[in-house]
N, C-alpha and C positions, 0 to 999 in steps of 0.2 A: 444402647442392651448388646451385651456380648451373644456374637452369631454364631450356628454350629454350621454355616457352610452348605460343605458335603455331606454333613454328618446327620443329616435330616432330611427326606423328601419332601417333606409338606412343608416345612422352612424351606427348601432349596426353590418351590416353585414361587415362592408366596416374595423370594429378594430377587429373582431371578423377575416376576410383574414389578417390582417397587423402579426398575431400574434399568434401560435396555441398553448395553454396553456393544464395543462397538462389532466383538465378536457374534453378537446374536445370544450370546448362552450366559448361565452365570458365572460371573469369573471372581477370583478369590474372596471381594471386597466388596462391603455395599453402604452405601450411607445415606440415610434419610430422617429427617425431623417430621414424625407426623403432629397432628388434633389428638389429642386423647385417645377419641375412639378409633380410632387409625383410617379413619375416611379421610381425612384432607392431607394433601401438602401443603408443610406453613415453610418451603423453603424450593426449591429442584432438588432433587435427589442425584445420585454419581456414587463413585467410587471411594472416596474422602472425605474429606472436611475443607483439607485443600482444594479440595475440587468444585469444590459448592460455593467457600468462600474466598479462594486466595487468600489470606490472610489472617491471623491469628486475629489482628484486630477487628478488623471486618465480622470477625464470625463471634466477637465477645458482645461486639454494640448486637449486631443480629440478634443474637440469645439474650441477651436482655432485655430485648422488646419483644421480642416471643415472652419470657417468663412474667412481665407484664401483663400478659394478654391470658393467662390460664398461673392462678396460684397455687392448683395441685391441692393436696390433704395434707396434713401436721403427720396420720395416722399412718404405721410403718408395715409396708404390704405382711400379711401372714405367709407368706410359704419363701419357701426357701431357693436363693436363685441357685440352681443346682444344673449342672452335667447329669446329661443320658446317661449315664452308668461312670463307673471307675476307672475302667481303662481307658475314656475319653479325659476326662479328668484333669485323669495324672499328665496327660498330656499338654492339655489346655492349660496348668498351673505351672508346666515347663517354659512353655510360651510367654506368659504373660510372669514368668518370674518372679512366684509368690507358695505357700505354701497350701497344700492340699487339707482339708477334715472332713475327711469322710464318719457319718453315722452309720453304726453297725446293731442293728437289730437282732433278736432270736427268730421275732416272726413280724409280719406285716404292720402289725397293733403295738407294737417295740417301737419299730422304725418310724413311724410316723410319730409318734410323740416324741421321740429325740430330733426328728427333722422339724417338730412343730418347738419346740424347745429351743433349737440351735437359731433355728428362724426370725425367733425374738431377740437375738442380738445378733446378727450376722448384719443388717441394715442399720444398725448402731454406725455411728460416726467415727467408732475408733476403732470398729474394723470393716464396714464399707471398704472394697476395694483392696484387699488386705489377702484374700487366700481364696481358692475355687471350693465349691462345695460337690456332696457327692455323696449319696444314701444306698446302704443295700442291706440286705439277707443272705448271700451268699457270700461265706470266706474265702471259696474258689474265685473270687473275682481281686480278692485280699492278694494274691499268690505272687504277685510281679514287687510285691513289696517285703523288704526287710525287716524282723525285728520281731518284738511279740505285738499283737495284736489280742483287741480283747474279742468276746464274745457278742460282746454286749454293749455301747456306749458309744465314745469317741476316740477317733485317729486320727493324730496329726501326723503328716506326712512329706518329707524331703523328696521332693523328685528330681531325676538326677539330669542333665544339661538336655536328652535328647525328648525325654518324659514317658521312656516305653518302661525305668523300672522306677522305686524310691523305695527308701528306705523313713523307718518312725522314729516322725522328733519327738513323740508325746502320746503315750493313751491316757482319755479322762472319762472316769467311771461314769457314766447317767448317771449318778442324783450326785455328784459334786456339784463346789464352788463351780459354774461352766463358766462366765465370763473371765475370770481371776487367773484359772487355771490352762484359760485358751489363750489370754495374752499375754503371756508367758512363756508357751510354747508357740507363738507366733511370732515372737521376738527372736527365739532361740534359731529359726529358718535362716538358712547361707544364702544370701543373693548368687545367680551362677553371674554377674556381672553383664555388663554389655556385649550384645550378638551381633558380629554381622552380619547377616542374612543370606550374601555369596558363599562366603568362609564357612557359614552353619551349614549349609546344605551340602556342599561338597563335602566336610568330616563325616555328616549321615552318611551319605554315600561310599567313603570309602571303610565305612565301619559294617556298611552293608544291611542299614536302618532306613527301611521305608513304612510309609502310612498307608493303612485301608482303610476307606472313606466307605462311609455306607451307600453313599450312591457315587459318579463316576464325577472325576476333576474333571473342569469343562474347559480351567482360567489356561487361554496360548499362552501366556507369561511364561518366564521362568519359576513361576510360585506354584503353577499346574503340570510342572514336568517330575 
């Protein structure tokens, strides 16, 4: 699952408990594979898959063995894998180099209906991993996005390189043929290309771009400064 790390206090406390870091604080990344009830560690936890497994081959072998013990279900989840708000979702979309899909409702009931419809496709193999998601009833949340935005429906957004702003790729009405139009809009996304962490951070600082997290960043490494 995609972690929020420093964007949710409750999640941050849980992640800190999953793995004790060298600093003793919550650091930028945590990796763990847990049982379906999240009570048992299936492998030792760490900062990354490489730290836990060492090689891709070993990771594949051990995950195949784990998979043979947990067969899962063919049923798709009924919830949307969304971020807490549009601001965060836009930033994460830029980090993951994918478009952002926002369900915009005029009220909470409409927002929930749009979210439920979108969730039925978000887990589909055609769409899984191809976008970030958010929902809102507050049009002010869309102020950092340029272009025509719907009062109700879906908007597909191209984030800028630093995830501070975005531009509308397409709008989709709530009663339209969602999968076809969503697939077409996602296909129009323009990748930012490969990013080098050091130069990306340096360029952001030169532009005066800084991200304010919900809880303090306690990672002592360069990504925490």
